[in-house]
SEVEXMAR-890567 format. One line per field, with one value per residue (C-alpha): residue in three letters; x negated, y, z negated. Coordinates in pm, whole numbers, plus 32768, in hexadecimal, padded with zeros to 4 digits. Example, Ala and Ser with C-alpha at 12.3 -4.5 7.8 and 13.67 -1.06 7.14 Angstrom:
2
residuo: [Ala;Ser];
px: [7B32;7AA9];
py: [7E3E;7F96];
pz: [7CF4;7D36];
REM end
This chain:
432
residuo: [Met;Ile;Asp;Ile;Lys;Arg;Ile;Arg;Glu;Asn;Pro;Asn;Ala;Val;Ala;Glu;Arg;Leu;Asn;Ser;Arg;Gln;Gly;Lys;Asp;Gly;His;Arg;Ile;Ala;Glu;Leu;Leu;Glu;Leu;Asp;Glu;Arg;Arg;Arg;Lys;Leu;Leu;Ser;Glu;Val;Glu;Asp;Leu;Lys;Ala;Leu;Arg;Asn;Lys;Ala;Ser;Lys;Glu;Ile;Gly;Ser;Leu;Met;Ala;Gln;Gly;Lys;Arg;Asp;Glu;Ala;Glu;Ala;Arg;Lys;Ala;Glu;Val;Arg;Glu;Gln;Gly;Asp;Arg;Ile;Thr;Val;Ile;Asp;Ala;Gln;Val;Lys;Glu;Ile;Asp;Gly;Leu;Arg;Asp;Glu;Val;Leu;Leu;Ala;Leu;Pro;Asn;Leu;Pro;His;Glu;Ser;Val;Pro;Val;Gly;Lys;Asp;Glu;His;Asp;Asn;Pro;Glu;Leu;Arg;Gln;Trp;Gly;Glu;Lys;Pro;Ser;Phe;Asp;Phe;Glu;Pro;Lys;Pro;His;Thr;Asp;Leu;Cys;Glu;Ser;Leu;Gly;Leu;Ile;Asp;Phe;Lys;Arg;Gly;Ala;Lys;Leu;Ser;Gly;Ser;Gly;Phe;Leu;Leu;Tyr;Thr;Gly;Met;Gly;Ala;Arg;Leu;Glu;Arg;Ala;Leu;Ala;Gln;Phe;Leu;Leu;Asp;Leu;His;Thr;Gly;Glu;His;Gly;Tyr;Thr;Glu;Val;Ser;Pro;Pro;Tyr;Val;Val;Gln;Arg;Asp;Cys;Met;Val;Gly;Val;Gly;Gln;Phe;Pro;Lys;Phe;Val;Asp;Gln;Ala;Tyr;Ala;Val;Gln;Glu;Gly;Leu;Asp;Glu;Ser;Thr;Arg;Gly;Asn;Leu;Tyr;Leu;Ile;Pro;Thr;Ala;Glu;Ala;Pro;Val;Ala;Asn;Ile;His;Arg;Glu;Glu;Ile;Leu;Arg;Glu;Asp;Glu;Leu;Pro;Lys;Tyr;Tyr;Cys;Ala;Phe;Ser;Pro;Cys;Phe;Arg;Ala;Glu;Ala;Gly;Ala;Ala;Gly;Val;Gly;Thr;Arg;Gly;Met;Ile;Arg;Val;His;Gln;Phe;Glu;Lys;Val;Glu;Leu;Ile;Lys;Val;Val;Lys;Pro;Glu;His;Gly;Tyr;Asp;Glu;Leu;Glu;Lys;Met;Thr;Ala;Asn;Ala;Glu;Lys;Val;Leu;Gln;Leu;Leu;Gly;Leu;His;Tyr;Arg;Val;Ile;Leu;Leu;Cys;Thr;Gly;Asp;Met;Gly;Phe;Ala;Ser;Ala;Lys;Thr;Tyr;Asp;Ile;Glu;Val;Trp;Ala;Pro;Gly;Gln;Asn;Ser;Phe;Leu;Glu;Val;Ser;Ser;Cys;Ser;Asn;Cys;Glu;Asp;Tyr;Gln;Ser;Arg;Arg;Met;Asn;Leu;Arg;Tyr;Lys;Ser;Glu;Ala;Gly;Thr;Val;Phe;Pro;His;Leu;Leu;Asn;Gly;Ser;Gly;Thr;Ala;Leu;Ala;Arg;Leu;Phe;Val;Ala;Leu;Ile;Glu;Thr;His;Gln;Arg;Ala;Asp;Gly;Ser;Ile;Arg;Val;Pro;Glu;Pro;Leu;Arg;Pro;Tyr;Met;Lys;Thr;Asp;Val;Ile;Ala;Val];
px: [341C;32A6;31F7;3146;3025;2FEB;2FDE;2EE8;2E02;2E06;2E83;2DCF;2E4F;2FB3;2F9E;2F1A;303A;3138;30A3;30CF;3246;3316;333C;31C4;31EF;3088;304C;313E;3056;2F77;30A9;311E;2FCB;2FB7;3108;30A5;2F5F;3012;310C;3001;2F41;307D;30D1;2F71;2F94;30E5;3060;2F40;3034;3113;2FE8;2F85;30EC;3104;2FB9;3025;3173;30C1;2FD8;30FF;3183;3030;2FFE;3155;3105;2FC6;3081;2FD2;3110;3068;2F96;30C8;3190;3071;3077;31F1;31C2;30C3;31B8;32C9;31DE;3178;32E7;3338;3215;3284;33E2;3351;3272;338F;3459;3331;3303;3474;345D;3326;33CD;34E8;33F9;3326;3456;34DD;33A0;3398;3504;34C5;339E;33ED;3367;3209;31F8;316D;3010;309E;3176;30DE;309C;316F;322E;338B;3459;3380;3265;332F;329C;338A;334B;342D;3565;366C;373B;3763;3819;396B;3997;3AE1;3B65;3C32;3BF1;3C09;3CEB;3C8A;3D3B;3E10;3EB7;3EE0;3F7A;4075;40D9;4103;4194;407C;403C;4106;3FF4;40DB;41BD;4093;4012;416F;4184;402D;3F6C;3E45;3D81;3E9A;3F37;4090;4070;41B1;423B;412E;4027;408E;4093;3F37;3EA8;3F44;3ECA;3D67;3D69;3DEA;3CF6;3BCF;3C33;3C6D;3B1D;3A52;3AFF;3B24;39D6;38E9;3929;39B3;3AB9;3BDA;3C3D;3D43;3CC3;3D6C;3D64;3D0F;3BDD;3B47;3A26;3930;3973;391D;37DD;378B;3784;36D4;37FD;37E0;3752;36CE;381E;3913;397C;39E5;3AD2;3C48;3C81;3DC8;3EA5;3FB1;40F1;40D5;3FC3;3E97;3DB6;3DCA;3D42;3BFA;3C2E;3C85;3C25;3CAA;3BAB;3ACC;3A95;3AE3;3974;39C8;3AAB;3A22;38B0;3915;39D8;38BC;3845;37BB;37B6;369D;36D7;3642;3538;3600;3723;3657;367A;37D4;387A;39B4;3A85;3BA6;3C98;3CF6;3D3D;3C18;3C46;3B3D;3B82;3A56;3AA7;3B5D;3A98;39F6;3B2B;3C03;3D34;3E8B;3E1F;3D27;3CA9;3B31;3B26;3C4B;3C8E;3D2E;3CD2;3CD9;3BAB;3B42;3A1B;3913;385B;3743;36A3;3561;3410;3305;3231;3358;33C6;3338;3390;34F3;34EF;34A1;35BD;36B3;3659;368D;37E3;384A;37BD;3889;39C8;3965;38E9;3A32;3AF3;3A19;3995;3843;3773;3617;3566;34A3;33AA;33DD;32A4;3256;32F7;3445;347E;359A;3555;3551;34B7;3358;338E;34B5;351B;3629;36FB;3783;388D;38B5;39F5;3A24;3B26;3A32;3907;3845;37F1;38BB;3840;3926;3846;3727;3682;359D;34C7;34C8;33D5;33FE;3454;35CA;35B2;34DF;35DE;36F9;3627;366E;3573;3542;347C;3359;3240;3164;325D;3375;3369;3420;34A6;34A4;35F2;3647;376B;37E1;390C;39A1;3A1D;3AC9;3C16;3C55;3B22;3B41;3CA5;3C1F;3B12;3BFC;3D16;3C23;3B55;3C7A;3D57;3DD4;3E22;3F99;3F68;3F9C;3E9D;3E28;3E2B;3CE8;3D26;3CD1;3DDF;3EF6;3F70;3F98;4028;4116;40C0;3F9D;3FE5;4055;412B;4244];
py: [AFB0;AFEA;AFEA;AE97;AF42;B01D;AEE7;AE38;AF65;AFC3;AE99;AEFD;B064;AFEC;AEF3;B001;B0EE;AFD7;AF7E;B0E7;B0AF;B00C;AEC4;AE9A;ADDC;ADFB;AC87;AC44;ACE7;ABB1;AAD7;ABC4;ABCC;AA50;AA37;AB46;AA93;A947;A9F8;AA9E;A958;A8A8;A9C3;A9AE;A837;A855;A95F;A875;A758;A82F;A895;A727;A6CA;A7DA;A76D;A5FF;A65A;A703;A5DB;A4EB;A597;A58B;A41A;A3C1;A47A;A3AF;A26B;A226;A1B3;A0F2;A21E;A2FC;A215;A216;A392;A38F;A2B7;A3B4;A4D0;A418;A3DC;A549;A5B0;A4CF;A563;A6C3;A673;A5F2;A724;A815;A773;A791;A901;A942;A89F;A968;AAA6;AA66;AA2B;AB5B;AC3E;ABBA;AC30;AD7D;ADC9;AD7C;AE6C;AFD2;B100;B17F;B2B7;B3EA;B450;B586;B4B1;B48F;B332;B2E2;B1CF;B262;B3A1;B418;B44C;B52A;B68A;B7B1;B8A0;B9C6;BA42;BB39;BC1A;BC0B;BB17;BBAE;BC2C;BC29;BCD8;BB9E;BA28;B9B7;B88E;B75A;B727;B60E;B6FC;B80C;B719;B69A;B7ED;B884;B74E;B731;B5BC;B4A1;B3B3;B2AF;B28B;B286;B158;B0C1;B0DB;B054;AFF8;B091;B193;B220;B37A;B40E;B580;B63E;B79D;B8A7;B798;B6FF;B858;B8A7;B768;B7B9;B921;B8B2;B7C7;B8D3;B9D6;B8EA;B88C;B9F7;BA5D;B94E;B96C;BAE5;BB52;BA2A;B9A9;B84D;B7A4;B716;B5AD;B4D8;B371;B225;B1C5;B05C;AFF4;AEBB;AE0C;AE89;AFEF;AF95;AEEC;B019;B112;B01E;AFCA;AE5D;AD65;AE0A;AE7E;AD87;AD1B;AE80;AEBE;AE97;AD8F;AD9D;AC70;AC7F;AC02;AA98;AA3D;A9FB;A9C7;AB3D;ABA0;AC59;ACB7;AE15;AEDA;B00F;B122;B17A;B2CE;B36C;B338;B1D0;B227;B37E;B324;B1FE;B2D1;B2AF;B153;B089;B1C3;B278;B3EE;B4FD;B5D0;B70E;B67B;B69E;B70D;B68E;B705;B659;B689;B5B5;B5AD;B454;B383;B2B3;B15B;B0D6;AF7F;AF9C;B0F9;B082;AF47;AFDF;B03D;B12B;B172;B1F3;B358;B440;B48C;B458;B2F3;B276;B16E;B262;B3CD;B4C6;B563;B63C;B592;B63A;B576;B5E6;B539;B5F2;B5D1;B53D;B678;B73D;B641;B6E6;B84B;B7CD;B72B;B87B;B91D;B80D;B832;B9AA;B969;B897;B996;BAA9;B9FA;BA19;BB7C;BBF1;BB47;BBE8;BAA0;BA7A;B961;B8D2;B81D;B6DF;B628;B4B3;B3E8;B29C;B1D2;B288;B2AD;B21A;B0E1;B186;B2D4;B34F;B48E;B504;B63F;B61F;B74F;B743;B838;B8A2;B82F;B8ED;B7FC;B6DC;B7AD;B70D;B720;B64A;B5DD;B665;B640;B56E;B5E8;B4EE;B4C3;B354;B398;B289;B177;B17F;B1CC;B092;AFC1;B043;B05A;B1CC;B276;B3A4;B3D8;B4CB;B518;B42F;B310;B286;B2FF;B2A4;B3E8;B445;B41D;B4F9;B4E5;B5BE;B5FD;B74B;B704;B5F0;B670;B5BC;B640;B791;B79B;B74F;B85C;B95E;B943;B925;BA52;BB35;BADC;BBF9;BC17;BBF9;BAA7;BB28;BB0F;BC2F;BBD1;BC3D;BD42;BC64;BB6C;BC65;BC6D;BAF2;BAE5;BC0D;BC7F;BD04;BC40;BAE4;BAF2;BA34];
pz: [2FC0;2FB2;3103;3123;31DB;30AB;2FD1;30BA;30C9;2F56;2E8B;2D4A;2D58;2D98;2C7A;2B91;2BE3;2BB6;2A65;29F5;2A0E;2900;29BE;29F4;2B3C;2BB3;2B8C;2CAA;2DA6;2DB0;2DEF;2F00;2FAE;2FA8;3055;314A;31A2;31D7;32B6;3386;33B6;3429;3519;35A6;35D3;367F;376C;37CB;3802;38DC;39AD;39D9;3A2D;3B34;3BCB;3BD0;3C6C;3D8C;3DB7;3DCA;3F00;3FA2;3F4E;3FD7;4119;4136;40FD;3FB3;3F08;3DEA;3D85;3DA0;3CBC;3BC0;3BC7;3B93;3A5C;39DA;3A19;395A;3834;3838;3845;371D;3659;36AF;362F;34E8;34BC;350D;33F6;3307;3363;3327;31D1;3176;31F6;3102;2FE1;3038;305C;2F12;2E65;2F1F;2ECE;2D5E;2D42;2CD4;2D8A;2D45;2C6A;2D19;2CAF;2C00;2B18;29BB;2938;2807;2755;272B;2708;25E8;26E1;27CE;27DB;27C4;28E6;2894;27E5;2859;277B;2604;2525;24D0;236D;22B1;217B;213A;2138;22A6;22E3;23AB;24F6;2467;2372;2479;2571;2474;23E8;2545;25EA;26EA;26D4;2641;25D2;2536;2663;2750;2690;268C;2806;2864;272C;2676;273A;2813;27FA;2832;2885;283A;2871;287A;2853;299F;2A3A;29AF;2A41;2B94;2B7D;2B35;2C5F;2D4A;2CC3;2CF5;2E56;2EB9;2E26;2ED1;3022;3022;2F91;2F9D;30FC;30B7;3190;30C8;3104;305A;3056;3005;2E96;2EE7;2FB0;3042;2F98;309F;3031;2EC9;2F3F;3016;2EF5;2E09;2D29;2D92;2D49;2C08;2B7B;2C14;2AB5;2A60;2B84;2BAC;2CBB;2D7C;2DCB;2ED8;2E38;2DC8;2EBE;2DDD;2F0B;2F51;2DFC;2E2B;2F96;2F1C;2DE5;2D37;2D65;2C3B;2CDE;2E31;2E82;2EE1;3009;3066;3075;3154;3250;334D;32EE;3412;34EB;359F;3584;365E;35B7;35F5;352A;33E9;32DD;3283;3141;30BE;2F86;2F0C;2DE9;2D6C;2C3B;2BC1;2B2A;2A3A;29A6;28BF;2840;270B;26C4;2590;24CD;2592;24BD;2516;24C7;256A;26C5;26A6;2729;27F4;28FC;29F0;2A24;2B42;2BE7;2D0A;2DB0;2E88;2F98;3080;31AB;31FE;32A5;31BE;31C7;3139;3030;2EFB;2F5D;2F91;2E38;2D97;2E5C;2DFB;2C8D;2CA9;2D47;2C1A;2B25;2BCA;2B57;29E9;2A11;2AA8;2990;2885;27F6;274E;27E3;280E;292C;28E5;29C4;2999;294E;29FA;28E3;28F4;2A6A;2B33;2BFF;2D58;2CF9;2D40;2C73;2BA2;2AEC;29E2;2988;2826;27B0;2645;2599;2450;23C4;23F8;2389;24A5;2614;2708;285D;296C;2A9B;2B20;2C60;2D0A;2E3E;2E9E;2FBC;30C9;2FCE;3015;3189;31B7;30FA;31D7;3316;3348;342E;350D;364D;3646;3739;366C;3685;35AE;3446;3304;3268;30FA;3049;2F1E;2E31;2D14;2C35;2C7C;2B6C;2AA0;2A20;28D7;2820;28CD;2846;26E8;26F1;2784;2685;2562;25D5;2624;24FB;241E;22AC;22E4;238E;24F1;260C;26E2;2852;2902;2A0C;2B3B;2AD2;2A9A;2C05;2BF2;2A92;2AC5;2963;289A;275F;26FB;25C5;251C];
REM end
């Protein structure tokens, strides 16, 4: 969440940055400050009352020692009244705390000053491209045709098993997905310095709040119910990305300064209830309800946050470079950013069969927005500090799968396996 001190000190600047986002939540700053002022006045009053109560309590003992019982009883009545008033105020403060936190948790992160102001994806500047679009002396096929002719994915039976937006990888398709996952994990752990973790695929609500998924996107998550006990529904949720569990590994902890930076990577399925809301069919891999991804997470000192973002983005780019895939890097504008992000780079890979770029990675610095929500801190010489949390896709497998088979397809309908994947695939070509 946004630091309340930052809001108090620069309310107009905070409101302006919020209004540059798609939600335009700047108007809520006045509401938040009103609640905050009421809270501070009540806390001031309760501190005064406690001081008076403590003073009166001391006087009671003295009056009793002097035999002034009537005065002592009068003081006791005052202390009881003060105690009753303190109880009332404490309840009011608790209520205001809930209202204030409700507003704070609903506000998105503030865009970094380097993020361009814009309305939507059409205002995202392209920063760079790598490689060239592949050229063919034949008409390239879309991934759906390639998957069916080579038996890589059974779209119809995937839909039969779980409904629209779910995939059944088969044969060499299943092996290719597994090979990609292993290649990505080996690359990020072996060359980029990440520690591999294997997290649970269901998390508690607090984890979803911590990364900013809730309360904003609670209607887009898969809630879990334990058996027939409906009261358990919503205690746990299927993860929308490994960010949810991995970024929360150190929630409510105070780390030592020398423990930072921490780099984690994790392979997991990702469940997106909203992914197919706008017409996902039984065919295709572009938008699905379940897909696999290797997630990158960093916990770093604030002064290193943006250097680490550039490094993380380079780590994700390296995947596409090694696989020989043409891509571009986009800087997201204020109107297209994720809820918790302060700055995001999207990496989009070229898919010849789609004749378009597909997003396969988003790399974001959330600054201290998430660490405040999950109360993750570290001790420094200057005191206790909230670290910057970064997340990135390193990368998503479904769209990477699409771009890879469409880019490396051959005239005879086979697919050339990129050299880095051959040790995992045990072949250099996928053919009938």
